[in-house]
C-alpha positions in Angstrom: 81.0 82.3 71.8 83.4 82.1 74.9 84.3 85.7 74.6 81.0 86.7 75.1 80.5 84.7 78.2 83.7 86.3 79.6 82.4 89.8 79.3 79.4 88.7 80.6 81.3 87.6 83.6 83.2 90.4 84.0 80.1 92.7 83.9 78.2 90.5 86.4 81.0 90.8 88.6 81.5 94.5 88.5 77.9 94.9 88.9 77.8 92.7 92.5 81.1 94.3 93.5 79.5 97.8 93.3 76.6 96.4 95.1 78.7 94.8 97.9 80.8 97.8 98.4 77.8 99.7 99.5 77.3 96.8 102.0 80.7 96.7 103.8 80.6 98.5 107.1 84.1 99.4 107.5 84.8 102.9 108.6 88.1 103.0 106.6 86.4 102.6 103.3 85.5 105.9 101.7 82.0 106.3 100.7 83.5 107.6 97.4 84.9 104.2 96.3 83.7 102.7 92.7 84.4 99.9 90.5 86.0 101.1 87.4 86.7 97.7 85.5 87.3 94.1 86.3 89.6 91.6 84.3 89.0 87.8 84.7 91.5 85.2 83.8 90.4 82.7 81.6 90.3 80.1 84.0 88.0 82.4 86.4 90.6 81.7 89.4 91.6 85.4 89.5 89.9 88.7 89.0 91.8 91.8 88.8 89.4 94.7 90.2 90.3 98.2 89.2 89.1 100.7 92.1 88.6 104.3 91.9 88.6 106.4 95.0 88.0 109.9 95.4 89.9 111.5 98.5 93.3 112.2 99.7 96.2 109.8 99.8 95.3 108.8 103.1 91.8 108.0 102.5 92.8 105.9 99.5 95.3 103.9 101.1 92.9 103.4 104.0 90.1 102.3 101.4 92.6 99.8 99.7 93.6 98.2 103.1 90.0 98.1 103.9 89.2 96.2 100.7 92.4 93.8 101.3 91.1 93.0 104.6 87.5 92.4 103.3 88.7 90.0 100.2 87.1 86.8 101.9 83.9 88.6 102.6 83.6 90.0 99.1 84.7 86.4 97.4 81.9 84.9 99.6 79.2 87.6 98.7 80.2 87.2 94.8 79.8 83.2 95.1 76.5 83.6 96.8 75.0 86.2 94.4 76.6 84.8 91.3 75.9 81.2 89.8 79.6 80.2 89.0 81.3 76.9 89.3 84.4 78.8 90.6 84.4 82.0 92.3 87.6 84.3 91.1 89.8 85.5 93.8 89.6 89.2 93.7 92.8 91.4 93.8 92.2 95.2 94.3 94.3 98.0 92.3 93.9 101.5 92.5 92.9 103.1 89.6 94.3 106.7 89.0 92.9 107.4 85.6 90.3 110.1 87.2 93.4 111.9 89.0 95.5 111.8 85.8 92.5 113.3 83.8 92.2 115.9 86.2 95.7 116.9 86.1 95.8 117.1 82.5 93.1 119.3 82.4 94.6 121.5 84.8 97.7 121.8 82.6 95.4 122.4 79.5 93.4 125.4 81.5 97.1 126.6 82.7 98.2 126.8 78.9 95.0 128.3 77.6 95.3 131.1 80.2 98.6 132.0 79.2 
């Protein structure tokens, strides 16, 4: 039963974070930023948010810095949108799985060409 609750909380946080990212007015935040996954600790104190950013390395680092600077705003917004006793503190991690997948596809295409 508790596992279903944790999954529901993770999905709720992911959905709300996706909405909150569209509301952030920081020009450093790339419009191609999306929330890939959320991991929440059992005590609901911390949330690790995996974020994918499409663009150059400079755009990725600028977007991650913008998210780091907006952590307080994001936590407050999550608290106001979700009915949780304690709001987890978000920490953002850049997810490079899309880049890795594109790299693997280019390697496969190169091998098929030969």
